[in-house]
Structure formats: C-alpha cells, structure tokens
mmJSON file of the N, C-alpha and C atoms, coordinates in Angstrom:
{"data_MODEL":{"atom_site":{
"group_PDB":["ATOM","ATOM","ATOM","ATOM","ATOM","ATOM","ATOM","ATOM","ATOM","ATOM","ATOM","ATOM","ATOM","ATOM","ATOM","ATOM","ATOM","ATOM","ATOM","ATOM","ATOM","ATOM","ATOM","ATOM","ATOM","ATOM","ATOM","ATOM","ATOM","ATOM","ATOM","ATOM","ATOM","ATOM","ATOM","ATOM","ATOM","ATOM","ATOM","ATOM","ATOM","ATOM","ATOM","ATOM","ATOM","ATOM","ATOM","ATOM","ATOM","ATOM","ATOM","ATOM","ATOM","ATOM","ATOM","ATOM","ATOM","ATOM","ATOM","ATOM","ATOM","ATOM","ATOM","ATOM","ATOM","ATOM","ATOM","ATOM","ATOM","ATOM","ATOM","ATOM","ATOM","ATOM","ATOM","ATOM","ATOM","ATOM","ATOM","ATOM","ATOM","ATOM","ATOM","ATOM","ATOM","ATOM","ATOM","ATOM","ATOM","ATOM","ATOM","ATOM","ATOM","ATOM","ATOM","ATOM","ATOM","ATOM","ATOM","ATOM","ATOM","ATOM","ATOM","ATOM","ATOM","ATOM","ATOM","ATOM","ATOM","ATOM","ATOM","ATOM","ATOM","ATOM","ATOM","ATOM","ATOM","ATOM","ATOM","ATOM","ATOM","ATOM","ATOM","ATOM","ATOM","ATOM","ATOM","ATOM","ATOM","ATOM","ATOM","ATOM","ATOM","ATOM","ATOM","ATOM","ATOM","ATOM","ATOM","ATOM","ATOM","ATOM","ATOM","ATOM","ATOM","ATOM","ATOM","ATOM","ATOM","ATOM","ATOM","ATOM","ATOM","ATOM","ATOM","ATOM","ATOM","ATOM","ATOM","ATOM","ATOM","ATOM","ATOM","ATOM","ATOM","ATOM","ATOM","ATOM","ATOM","ATOM","ATOM","ATOM","ATOM","ATOM","ATOM","ATOM","ATOM","ATOM","ATOM","ATOM","ATOM","ATOM","ATOM","ATOM","ATOM","ATOM","ATOM","ATOM","ATOM","ATOM","ATOM","ATOM","ATOM","ATOM","ATOM","ATOM","ATOM","ATOM","ATOM","ATOM","ATOM","ATOM","ATOM","ATOM","ATOM","ATOM","ATOM","ATOM","ATOM","ATOM","ATOM","ATOM","ATOM"],
"id":[1,2,3,4,5,6,7,8,9,10,11,12,13,14,15,16,17,18,19,20,21,22,23,24,25,26,27,28,29,30,31,32,33,34,35,36,37,38,39,40,41,42,43,44,45,46,47,48,49,50,51,52,53,54,55,56,57,58,59,60,61,62,63,64,65,66,67,68,69,70,71,72,73,74,75,76,77,78,79,80,81,82,83,84,85,86,87,88,89,90,91,92,93,94,95,96,97,98,99,100,101,102,103,104,105,106,107,108,109,110,111,112,113,114,115,116,117,118,119,120,121,122,123,124,125,126,127,128,129,130,131,132,133,134,135,136,137,138,139,140,141,142,143,144,145,146,147,148,149,150,151,152,153,154,155,156,157,158,159,160,161,162,163,164,165,166,167,168,169,170,171,172,173,174,175,176,177,178,179,180,181,182,183,184,185,186,187,188,189,190,191,192,193,194,195,196,197,198,199,200,201,202,203,204,205,206,207,208,209,210,211,212,213],
"type_symbol":["N","C","C","N","C","C","N","C","C","N","C","C","N","C","C","N","C","C","N","C","C","N","C","C","N","C","C","N","C","C","N","C","C","N","C","C","N","C","C","N","C","C","N","C","C","N","C","C","N","C","C","N","C","C","N","C","C","N","C","C","N","C","C","N","C","C","N","C","C","N","C","C","N","C","C","N","C","C","N","C","C","N","C","C","N","C","C","N","C","C","N","C","C","N","C","C","N","C","C","N","C","C","N","C","C","N","C","C","N","C","C","N","C","C","N","C","C","N","C","C","N","C","C","N","C","C","N","C","C","N","C","C","N","C","C","N","C","C","N","C","C","N","C","C","N","C","C","N","C","C","N","C","C","N","C","C","N","C","C","N","C","C","N","C","C","N","C","C","N","C","C","N","C","C","N","C","C","N","C","C","N","C","C","N","C","C","N","C","C","N","C","C","N","C","C","N","C","C","N","C","C","N","C","C","N","C","C","N","C","C","N","C","C"],
"label_atom_id":["N","CA","C","N","CA","C","N","CA","C","N","CA","C","N","CA","C","N","CA","C","N","CA","C","N","CA","C","N","CA","C","N","CA","C","N","CA","C","N","CA","C","N","CA","C","N","CA","C","N","CA","C","N","CA","C","N","CA","C","N","CA","C","N","CA","C","N","CA","C","N","CA","C","N","CA","C","N","CA","C","N","CA","C","N","CA","C","N","CA","C","N","CA","C","N","CA","C","N","CA","C","N","CA","C","N","CA","C","N","CA","C","N","CA","C","N","CA","C","N","CA","C","N","CA","C","N","CA","C","N","CA","C","N","CA","C","N","CA","C","N","CA","C","N","CA","C","N","CA","C","N","CA","C","N","CA","C","N","CA","C","N","CA","C","N","CA","C","N","CA","C","N","CA","C","N","CA","C","N","CA","C","N","CA","C","N","CA","C","N","CA","C","N","CA","C","N","CA","C","N","CA","C","N","CA","C","N","CA","C","N","CA","C","N","CA","C","N","CA","C","N","CA","C","N","CA","C","N","CA","C","N","CA","C","N","CA","C","N","CA","C","N","CA","C","N","CA","C"],
"label_alt_id":[null,null,null,null,null,null,null,null,null,null,null,null,null,null,null,null,null,null,null,null,null,null,null,null,null,null,null,null,null,null,null,null,null,null,null,null,null,null,null,null,null,null,null,null,null,null,null,null,null,null,null,null,null,null,null,null,null,null,null,null,null,null,null,null,null,null,null,null,null,null,null,null,null,null,null,null,null,null,null,null,null,null,null,null,null,null,null,null,null,null,null,null,null,null,null,null,null,null,null,null,null,null,null,null,null,null,null,null,null,null,null,null,null,null,null,null,null,null,null,null,null,null,null,null,null,null,null,null,null,null,null,null,null,null,null,null,null,null,null,null,null,null,null,null,null,null,null,null,null,null,null,null,null,null,null,null,null,null,null,null,null,null,null,null,null,null,null,null,null,null,null,null,null,null,null,null,null,null,null,null,null,null,null,null,null,null,null,null,null,null,null,null,null,null,null,null,null,null,null,null,null,null,null,null,null,null,null,null,null,null,null,null,null],
"label_comp_id":["UNK","UNK","UNK","UNK","UNK","UNK","UNK","UNK","UNK","UNK","UNK","UNK","UNK","UNK","UNK","UNK","UNK","UNK","UNK","UNK","UNK","UNK","UNK","UNK","UNK","UNK","UNK","UNK","UNK","UNK","UNK","UNK","UNK","UNK","UNK","UNK","UNK","UNK","UNK","UNK","UNK","UNK","UNK","UNK","UNK","UNK","UNK","UNK","UNK","UNK","UNK","UNK","UNK","UNK","UNK","UNK","UNK","UNK","UNK","UNK","UNK","UNK","UNK","UNK","UNK","UNK","UNK","UNK","UNK","UNK","UNK","UNK","UNK","UNK","UNK","UNK","UNK","UNK","UNK","UNK","UNK","UNK","UNK","UNK","UNK","UNK","UNK","UNK","UNK","UNK","UNK","UNK","UNK","UNK","UNK","UNK","UNK","UNK","UNK","UNK","UNK","UNK","UNK","UNK","UNK","UNK","UNK","UNK","UNK","UNK","UNK","UNK","UNK","UNK","UNK","UNK","UNK","UNK","UNK","UNK","UNK","UNK","UNK","UNK","UNK","UNK","UNK","UNK","UNK","UNK","UNK","UNK","UNK","UNK","UNK","UNK","UNK","UNK","UNK","UNK","UNK","UNK","UNK","UNK","UNK","UNK","UNK","UNK","UNK","UNK","UNK","UNK","UNK","UNK","UNK","UNK","UNK","UNK","UNK","UNK","UNK","UNK","UNK","UNK","UNK","UNK","UNK","UNK","UNK","UNK","UNK","UNK","UNK","UNK","UNK","UNK","UNK","UNK","UNK","UNK","UNK","UNK","UNK","UNK","UNK","UNK","UNK","UNK","UNK","UNK","UNK","UNK","UNK","UNK","UNK","UNK","UNK","UNK","UNK","UNK","UNK","UNK","UNK","UNK","UNK","UNK","UNK","UNK","UNK","UNK","UNK","UNK","UNK"],
"label_asym_id":["A","A","A","A","A","A","A","A","A","A","A","A","A","A","A","A","A","A","A","A","A","A","A","A","A","A","A","A","A","A","A","A","A","A","A","A","A","A","A","A","A","A","A","A","A","A","A","A","A","A","A","A","A","A","A","A","A","A","A","A","A","A","A","A","A","A","A","A","A","A","A","A","A","A","A","A","A","A","A","A","A","A","A","A","A","A","A","A","A","A","A","A","A","A","A","A","A","A","A","A","A","A","A","A","A","A","A","A","A","A","A","A","A","A","A","A","A","A","A","A","A","A","A","A","A","A","A","A","A","A","A","A","A","A","A","A","A","A","A","A","A","A","A","A","A","A","A","A","A","A","A","A","A","A","A","A","A","A","A","A","A","A","A","A","A","A","A","A","A","A","A","A","A","A","A","A","A","A","A","A","A","A","A","A","A","A","A","A","A","A","A","A","A","A","A","A","A","A","A","A","A","A","A","A","A","A","A","A","A","A","A","A","A"],
"label_entity_id":["1","1","1","1","1","1","1","1","1","1","1","1","1","1","1","1","1","1","1","1","1","1","1","1","1","1","1","1","1","1","1","1","1","1","1","1","1","1","1","1","1","1","1","1","1","1","1","1","1","1","1","1","1","1","1","1","1","1","1","1","1","1","1","1","1","1","1","1","1","1","1","1","1","1","1","1","1","1","1","1","1","1","1","1","1","1","1","1","1","1","1","1","1","1","1","1","1","1","1","1","1","1","1","1","1","1","1","1","1","1","1","1","1","1","1","1","1","1","1","1","1","1","1","1","1","1","1","1","1","1","1","1","1","1","1","1","1","1","1","1","1","1","1","1","1","1","1","1","1","1","1","1","1","1","1","1","1","1","1","1","1","1","1","1","1","1","1","1","1","1","1","1","1","1","1","1","1","1","1","1","1","1","1","1","1","1","1","1","1","1","1","1","1","1","1","1","1","1","1","1","1","1","1","1","1","1","1","1","1","1","1","1","1"],
"label_seq_id":[1,1,1,2,2,2,3,3,3,4,4,4,5,5,5,6,6,6,7,7,7,8,8,8,9,9,9,10,10,10,11,11,11,12,12,12,13,13,13,14,14,14,15,15,15,16,16,16,17,17,17,18,18,18,19,19,19,20,20,20,21,21,21,22,22,22,23,23,23,24,24,24,25,25,25,26,26,26,27,27,27,28,28,28,29,29,29,30,30,30,31,31,31,32,32,32,33,33,33,34,34,34,35,35,35,36,36,36,37,37,37,38,38,38,39,39,39,40,40,40,41,41,41,42,42,42,43,43,43,44,44,44,45,45,45,46,46,46,47,47,47,48,48,48,49,49,49,50,50,50,51,51,51,52,52,52,53,53,53,54,54,54,55,55,55,56,56,56,57,57,57,58,58,58,59,59,59,60,60,60,61,61,61,62,62,62,63,63,63,64,64,64,65,65,65,66,66,66,67,67,67,68,68,68,69,69,69,70,70,70,71,71,71],
"pdbx_PDB_ins_code":[null,null,null,null,null,null,null,null,null,null,null,null,null,null,null,null,null,null,null,null,null,null,null,null,null,null,null,null,null,null,null,null,null,null,null,null,null,null,null,null,null,null,null,null,null,null,null,null,null,null,null,null,null,null,null,null,null,null,null,null,null,null,null,null,null,null,null,null,null,null,null,null,null,null,null,null,null,null,null,null,null,null,null,null,null,null,null,null,null,null,null,null,null,null,null,null,null,null,null,null,null,null,null,null,null,null,null,null,null,null,null,null,null,null,null,null,null,null,null,null,null,null,null,null,null,null,null,null,null,null,null,null,null,null,null,null,null,null,null,null,null,null,null,null,null,null,null,null,null,null,null,null,null,null,null,null,null,null,null,null,null,null,null,null,null,null,null,null,null,null,null,null,null,null,null,null,null,null,null,null,null,null,null,null,null,null,null,null,null,null,null,null,null,null,null,null,null,null,null,null,null,null,null,null,null,null,null,null,null,null,null,null,null],
"Cartn_x":[-65.017,-65.822,-65.205,-65.477,-65.036,-65.761,-66.869,-67.796,-67.641,-67.018,-67.006,-66.525,-65.595,-64.994,-65.888,-66.681,-67.828,-68.868,-69.298,-70.301,-69.605,-68.364,-67.908,-67.77,-67.49,-67.48,-68.906,-69.712,-70.952,-71.982,-71.997,-73.021,-72.716,-71.685,-71.552,-71.92,-71.538,-72.105,-73.515,-74.32,-75.915,-76.315,-75.81,-76.278,-76.14,-75.072,-74.748,-75.526,-75.822,-77.077,-78.335,-78.717,-80.11,-80.542,-79.368,-79.718,-80.49,-80.366,-81.371,-83.018,-83.311,-84.441,-84.942,-84.166,-84.692,-85.095,-84.696,-85.109,-86.617,-86.895,-88.17,-89.271,-89.474,-90.71,-90.251,-89.745,-89.261,-90.641,-91.035,-92.045,-92.107,-90.718,-90.383,-90.566,-90.273,-90.187,-91.641,-92.766,-93.968,-94.947,-94.711,-95.669,-95.006,-95.916,-95.63,-96.06,-94.997,-95.421,-96.299,-96.078,-96.738,-98.061,-98.543,-99.907,-100.927,-101.834,-102.738,-103.854,-104.202,-105.398,-106.245,-107.649,-108.738,-109.665,-109.717,-110.483,-111.87,-113.053,-114.074,-114.931,-115.277,-116.014,-116.278,-116.4,-116.941,-115.737,-115.307,-114.352,-115.093,-114.826,-115.381,-114.693,-113.24,-112.567,-111.181,-110.843,-109.693,-108.91,-107.439,-106.651,-105.364,-104.837,-103.571,-102.613,-101.914,-101.031,-99.374,-98.685,-97.479,-96.974,-97.41,-97.198,-97.643,-98.408,-98.948,-100.309,-101.157,-102.546,-103.03,-104.184,-104.712,-106.084,-106.605,-107.813,-108.562,-109.703,-110.118,-111.38,-111.309,-112.2,-113.098,-114.391,-114.937,-115.37,-114.751,-115.01,-115.741,-116.862,-117.69,-117.277,-117.022,-116.775,-117.712,-117.611,-118.615,-119.605,-119.07,-120.075,-120.892,-120.577,-121.241,-120.553,-119.422,-118.734,-117.797,-118.068,-117.285,-116.133,-114.892,-113.632,-113.091,-112.534,-111.959,-110.518,-110.333,-108.88,-108.346,-107.173,-106.404,-105.458,-105.741,-105.007,-103.969],
"Cartn_y":[55.591,55.111,53.844,52.913,51.621,50.921,51.317,50.798,51.725,52.667,53.485,52.973,52.104,51.534,50.474,49.868,48.811,49.485,50.671,51.401,51.961,52.337,52.746,51.906,50.389,49.482,48.733,48.721,48.144,48.726,50.067,50.883,50.746,50.949,50.697,49.194,48.276,47.052,46.805,47.421,47.198,47.949,49.124,49.734,49.038,48.18,47.53,46.191,45.664,44.497,44.996,46.174,46.633,47.005,47.34,47.705,46.729,45.565,44.65,45.1,45.395,45.851,47.055,47.767,48.879,48.314,47.239,46.551,46.039,45.645,44.791,45.366,46.937,47.685,48.488,48.143,49.072,49.35,50.641,51.072,51.192,51.543,51.836,50.458,49.348,48.005,47.381,48.049,47.607,48.52,49.837,50.814,51.935,52.89,53.834,55.171,55.809,57.343,57.976,57.796,58.889,58.448,57.016,56.561,56.652,57.445,57.246,56.508,55.686,54.647,54.941,55.087,55.21,54.171,53.488,52.308,52.557,52.327,52.697,51.399,50.927,49.805,49.514,48.458,47.914,47.014,47.61,47.0,45.724,44.518,43.33,42.647,42.99,42.165,43.132,43.117,43.65,42.693,42.456,41.6,42.158,41.905,42.282,40.908,40.711,39.685,40.12,39.483,39.766,41.291,42.309,43.484,44.233,43.713,44.31,44.233,45.229,45.454,45.015,44.348,44.045,44.236,45.096,45.451,44.803,43.929,43.437,44.306,44.634,45.508,44.986,44.868,44.423,45.685,45.574,46.705,46.099,47.014,46.683,47.248,46.597,47.419,47.845,48.307,49.041,47.862,46.749,45.569,45.02,45.472,45.129,43.931,43.357,42.235,42.759,41.911,42.46,41.601,42.399,41.89,42.455,41.397,41.537,41.983,43.136,43.679,43.535,43.002,42.893,44.148,45.193,46.496,46.213],
"Cartn_z":[1.014,-0.212,-0.676,-0.103,-0.62,-1.655,-1.916,-3.046,-4.398,-4.13,-5.442,-6.719,-6.572,-7.581,-8.341,-7.47,-7.761,-8.645,-8.198,-8.984,-10.158,-10.453,-11.51,-12.402,-12.061,-12.963,-13.355,-12.292,-12.272,-13.217,-13.162,-13.702,-15.237,-15.926,-17.435,-17.768,-16.99,-17.365,-17.41,-16.338,-16.285,-17.359,-17.909,-19.076,-20.322,-20.505,-21.654,-21.607,-20.518,-20.387,-20.636,-20.405,-20.46,-22.084,-22.861,-24.147,-25.133,-24.93,-25.598,-25.338,-24.26,-23.96,-24.696,-25.16,-26.225,-27.513,-27.825,-29.206,-29.168,-27.709,-27.392,-27.928,-27.842,-28.006,-29.277,-30.314,-31.449,-32.25,-32.041,-32.759,-34.274,-34.616,-36.215,-36.815,-36.265,-36.847,-37.229,-36.563,-36.725,-37.324,-37.091,-37.433,-38.289,-38.942,-39.889,-39.288,-38.973,-38.372,-39.167,-40.621,-41.442,-41.901,-41.435,-41.681,-40.571,-40.43,-39.233,-39.787,-38.517,-38.803,-37.629,-38.036,-37.176,-37.152,-35.806,-35.71,-34.922,-35.343,-34.506,-34.259,-33.146,-32.927,-31.451,-31.159,-29.749,-28.912,-27.836,-27.155,-26.668,-26.777,-26.383,-25.29,-25.146,-24.173,-23.745,-22.563,-22.307,-21.266,-21.676,-20.972,-20.321,-19.434,-19.015,-19.127,-19.87,-20.141,-19.876,-18.841,-18.578,-19.046,-18.317,-18.236,-19.516,-20.412,-21.652,-21.465,-21.994,-22.237,-23.51,-23.749,-24.92,-24.966,-25.84,-26.115,-27.37,-27.19,-28.542,-28.724,-30.029,-30.727,-31.634,-31.865,-32.986,-33.929,-35.001,-35.968,-37.326,-37.721,-38.8,-40.03,-41.168,-42.311,-43.13,-44.135,-45.143,-45.645,-45.528,-46.036,-44.855,-43.653,-42.476,-41.886,-42.308,-41.775,-40.561,-39.403,-38.322,-38.131,-37.852,-37.725,-36.351,-35.534,-34.171,-34.383,-33.886,-33.763,-32.479,-32.349,-31.021,-31.043,-30.242,-30.206,-28.636],
"occupancy":[1.0,1.0,1.0,1.0,1.0,1.0,1.0,1.0,1.0,1.0,1.0,1.0,1.0,1.0,1.0,1.0,1.0,1.0,1.0,1.0,1.0,1.0,1.0,1.0,1.0,1.0,1.0,1.0,1.0,1.0,1.0,1.0,1.0,1.0,1.0,1.0,1.0,1.0,1.0,1.0,1.0,1.0,1.0,1.0,1.0,1.0,1.0,1.0,1.0,1.0,1.0,1.0,1.0,1.0,1.0,1.0,1.0,1.0,1.0,1.0,1.0,1.0,1.0,1.0,1.0,1.0,1.0,1.0,1.0,1.0,1.0,1.0,1.0,1.0,1.0,1.0,1.0,1.0,1.0,1.0,1.0,1.0,1.0,1.0,1.0,1.0,1.0,1.0,1.0,1.0,1.0,1.0,1.0,1.0,1.0,1.0,1.0,1.0,1.0,1.0,1.0,1.0,1.0,1.0,1.0,1.0,1.0,1.0,1.0,1.0,1.0,1.0,1.0,1.0,1.0,1.0,1.0,1.0,1.0,1.0,1.0,1.0,1.0,1.0,1.0,1.0,1.0,1.0,1.0,1.0,1.0,1.0,1.0,1.0,1.0,1.0,1.0,1.0,1.0,1.0,1.0,1.0,1.0,1.0,1.0,1.0,1.0,1.0,1.0,1.0,1.0,1.0,1.0,1.0,1.0,1.0,1.0,1.0,1.0,1.0,1.0,1.0,1.0,1.0,1.0,1.0,1.0,1.0,1.0,1.0,1.0,1.0,1.0,1.0,1.0,1.0,1.0,1.0,1.0,1.0,1.0,1.0,1.0,1.0,1.0,1.0,1.0,1.0,1.0,1.0,1.0,1.0,1.0,1.0,1.0,1.0,1.0,1.0,1.0,1.0,1.0,1.0,1.0,1.0,1.0,1.0,1.0,1.0,1.0,1.0,1.0,1.0,1.0],
"B_iso_or_equiv":[0.0,0.0,0.0,0.0,0.0,0.0,0.0,0.0,0.0,0.0,0.0,0.0,0.0,0.0,0.0,0.0,0.0,0.0,0.0,0.0,0.0,0.0,0.0,0.0,0.0,0.0,0.0,0.0,0.0,0.0,0.0,0.0,0.0,0.0,0.0,0.0,0.0,0.0,0.0,0.0,0.0,0.0,0.0,0.0,0.0,0.0,0.0,0.0,0.0,0.0,0.0,0.0,0.0,0.0,0.0,0.0,0.0,0.0,0.0,0.0,0.0,0.0,0.0,0.0,0.0,0.0,0.0,0.0,0.0,0.0,0.0,0.0,0.0,0.0,0.0,0.0,0.0,0.0,0.0,0.0,0.0,0.0,0.0,0.0,0.0,0.0,0.0,0.0,0.0,0.0,0.0,0.0,0.0,0.0,0.0,0.0,0.0,0.0,0.0,0.0,0.0,0.0,0.0,0.0,0.0,0.0,0.0,0.0,0.0,0.0,0.0,0.0,0.0,0.0,0.0,0.0,0.0,0.0,0.0,0.0,0.0,0.0,0.0,0.0,0.0,0.0,0.0,0.0,0.0,0.0,0.0,0.0,0.0,0.0,0.0,0.0,0.0,0.0,0.0,0.0,0.0,0.0,0.0,0.0,0.0,0.0,0.0,0.0,0.0,0.0,0.0,0.0,0.0,0.0,0.0,0.0,0.0,0.0,0.0,0.0,0.0,0.0,0.0,0.0,0.0,0.0,0.0,0.0,0.0,0.0,0.0,0.0,0.0,0.0,0.0,0.0,0.0,0.0,0.0,0.0,0.0,0.0,0.0,0.0,0.0,0.0,0.0,0.0,0.0,0.0,0.0,0.0,0.0,0.0,0.0,0.0,0.0,0.0,0.0,0.0,0.0,0.0,0.0,0.0,0.0,0.0,0.0,0.0,0.0,0.0,0.0,0.0,0.0],
"pdbx_formal_charge":[null,null,null,null,null,null,null,null,null,null,null,null,null,null,null,null,null,null,null,null,null,null,null,null,null,null,null,null,null,null,null,null,null,null,null,null,null,null,null,null,null,null,null,null,null,null,null,null,null,null,null,null,null,null,null,null,null,null,null,null,null,null,null,null,null,null,null,null,null,null,null,null,null,null,null,null,null,null,null,null,null,null,null,null,null,null,null,null,null,null,null,null,null,null,null,null,null,null,null,null,null,null,null,null,null,null,null,null,null,null,null,null,null,null,null,null,null,null,null,null,null,null,null,null,null,null,null,null,null,null,null,null,null,null,null,null,null,null,null,null,null,null,null,null,null,null,null,null,null,null,null,null,null,null,null,null,null,null,null,null,null,null,null,null,null,null,null,null,null,null,null,null,null,null,null,null,null,null,null,null,null,null,null,null,null,null,null,null,null,null,null,null,null,null,null,null,null,null,null,null,null,null,null,null,null,null,null,null,null,null,null,null,null],
"auth_seq_id":[1,1,1,2,2,2,3,3,3,4,4,4,5,5,5,6,6,6,7,7,7,8,8,8,9,9,9,10,10,10,11,11,11,12,12,12,13,13,13,14,14,14,15,15,15,16,16,16,17,17,17,18,18,18,19,19,19,20,20,20,21,21,21,22,22,22,23,23,23,24,24,24,25,25,25,26,26,26,27,27,27,28,28,28,29,29,29,30,30,30,31,31,31,32,32,32,33,33,33,34,34,34,35,35,35,36,36,36,37,37,37,38,38,38,39,39,39,40,40,40,41,41,41,42,42,42,43,43,43,44,44,44,45,45,45,46,46,46,47,47,47,48,48,48,49,49,49,50,50,50,51,51,51,52,52,52,53,53,53,54,54,54,55,55,55,56,56,56,57,57,57,58,58,58,59,59,59,60,60,60,61,61,61,62,62,62,63,63,63,64,64,64,65,65,65,66,66,66,67,67,67,68,68,68,69,69,69,70,70,70,71,71,71],
"auth_comp_id":["UNK","UNK","UNK","UNK","UNK","UNK","UNK","UNK","UNK","UNK","UNK","UNK","UNK","UNK","UNK","UNK","UNK","UNK","UNK","UNK","UNK","UNK","UNK","UNK","UNK","UNK","UNK","UNK","UNK","UNK","UNK","UNK","UNK","UNK","UNK","UNK","UNK","UNK","UNK","UNK","UNK","UNK","UNK","UNK","UNK","UNK","UNK","UNK","UNK","UNK","UNK","UNK","UNK","UNK","UNK","UNK","UNK","UNK","UNK","UNK","UNK","UNK","UNK","UNK","UNK","UNK","UNK","UNK","UNK","UNK","UNK","UNK","UNK","UNK","UNK","UNK","UNK","UNK","UNK","UNK","UNK","UNK","UNK","UNK","UNK","UNK","UNK","UNK","UNK","UNK","UNK","UNK","UNK","UNK","UNK","UNK","UNK","UNK","UNK","UNK","UNK","UNK","UNK","UNK","UNK","UNK","UNK","UNK","UNK","UNK","UNK","UNK","UNK","UNK","UNK","UNK","UNK","UNK","UNK","UNK","UNK","UNK","UNK","UNK","UNK","UNK","UNK","UNK","UNK","UNK","UNK","UNK","UNK","UNK","UNK","UNK","UNK","UNK","UNK","UNK","UNK","UNK","UNK","UNK","UNK","UNK","UNK","UNK","UNK","UNK","UNK","UNK","UNK","UNK","UNK","UNK","UNK","UNK","UNK","UNK","UNK","UNK","UNK","UNK","UNK","UNK","UNK","UNK","UNK","UNK","UNK","UNK","UNK","UNK","UNK","UNK","UNK","UNK","UNK","UNK","UNK","UNK","UNK","UNK","UNK","UNK","UNK","UNK","UNK","UNK","UNK","UNK","UNK","UNK","UNK","UNK","UNK","UNK","UNK","UNK","UNK","UNK","UNK","UNK","UNK","UNK","UNK","UNK","UNK","UNK","UNK","UNK","UNK"],
"auth_asym_id":["A","A","A","A","A","A","A","A","A","A","A","A","A","A","A","A","A","A","A","A","A","A","A","A","A","A","A","A","A","A","A","A","A","A","A","A","A","A","A","A","A","A","A","A","A","A","A","A","A","A","A","A","A","A","A","A","A","A","A","A","A","A","A","A","A","A","A","A","A","A","A","A","A","A","A","A","A","A","A","A","A","A","A","A","A","A","A","A","A","A","A","A","A","A","A","A","A","A","A","A","A","A","A","A","A","A","A","A","A","A","A","A","A","A","A","A","A","A","A","A","A","A","A","A","A","A","A","A","A","A","A","A","A","A","A","A","A","A","A","A","A","A","A","A","A","A","A","A","A","A","A","A","A","A","A","A","A","A","A","A","A","A","A","A","A","A","A","A","A","A","A","A","A","A","A","A","A","A","A","A","A","A","A","A","A","A","A","A","A","A","A","A","A","A","A","A","A","A","A","A","A","A","A","A","A","A","A","A","A","A","A","A","A"],
"auth_atom_id":["N","CA","C","N","CA","C","N","CA","C","N","CA","C","N","CA","C","N","CA","C","N","CA","C","N","CA","C","N","CA","C","N","CA","C","N","CA","C","N","CA","C","N","CA","C","N","CA","C","N","CA","C","N","CA","C","N","CA","C","N","CA","C","N","CA","C","N","CA","C","N","CA","C","N","CA","C","N","CA","C","N","CA","C","N","CA","C","N","CA","C","N","CA","C","N","CA","C","N","CA","C","N","CA","C","N","CA","C","N","CA","C","N","CA","C","N","CA","C","N","CA","C","N","CA","C","N","CA","C","N","CA","C","N","CA","C","N","CA","C","N","CA","C","N","CA","C","N","CA","C","N","CA","C","N","CA","C","N","CA","C","N","CA","C","N","CA","C","N","CA","C","N","CA","C","N","CA","C","N","CA","C","N","CA","C","N","CA","C","N","CA","C","N","CA","C","N","CA","C","N","CA","C","N","CA","C","N","CA","C","N","CA","C","N","CA","C","N","CA","C","N","CA","C","N","CA","C","N","CA","C","N","CA","C","N","CA","C","N","CA","C","N","CA","C","N","CA","C"],
"pdbx_PDB_model_num":[1,1,1,1,1,1,1,1,1,1,1,1,1,1,1,1,1,1,1,1,1,1,1,1,1,1,1,1,1,1,1,1,1,1,1,1,1,1,1,1,1,1,1,1,1,1,1,1,1,1,1,1,1,1,1,1,1,1,1,1,1,1,1,1,1,1,1,1,1,1,1,1,1,1,1,1,1,1,1,1,1,1,1,1,1,1,1,1,1,1,1,1,1,1,1,1,1,1,1,1,1,1,1,1,1,1,1,1,1,1,1,1,1,1,1,1,1,1,1,1,1,1,1,1,1,1,1,1,1,1,1,1,1,1,1,1,1,1,1,1,1,1,1,1,1,1,1,1,1,1,1,1,1,1,1,1,1,1,1,1,1,1,1,1,1,1,1,1,1,1,1,1,1,1,1,1,1,1,1,1,1,1,1,1,1,1,1,1,1,1,1,1,1,1,1,1,1,1,1,1,1,1,1,1,1,1,1,1,1,1,1,1,1]
}}}
C-alpha cells in the first residue's frame, strides 16, 4: 500500500476544500421554514441554466394583475 499515506492526507484536504460548497445553497439564508407560501398559476417557461432549473409562473392576484414568478 504505497498510496495509503496519500489518501490519508488527501481526503481531509478535499473535505476542507469542499466546505464552501455547502454555503452555496443555504436554504436558511433565503427562506423561512415556518412560513408556507402557495403559488397558483400557469407555468409559461422552463429553463435549465448551469445545473439549476428555473420555472416562470404567471400568477394572478386578487385584483387580476398578473405577476411572473421565477421559481
């Protein structure tokens, strides 16, 4: 096992380098777990952009005004 020491040193280094990726998709920074939001509308467009999916939904409010949401 000549490569054992490389894995022993390399694995912790890879873990440390990967830690910033956990902050990339921080749910708590943008959303409130305690608040539920229901959106009803028509999906007008869907995109795959750099590994993320975007849905564009036309939502009509109580006054009849249509607002486009990007989900």
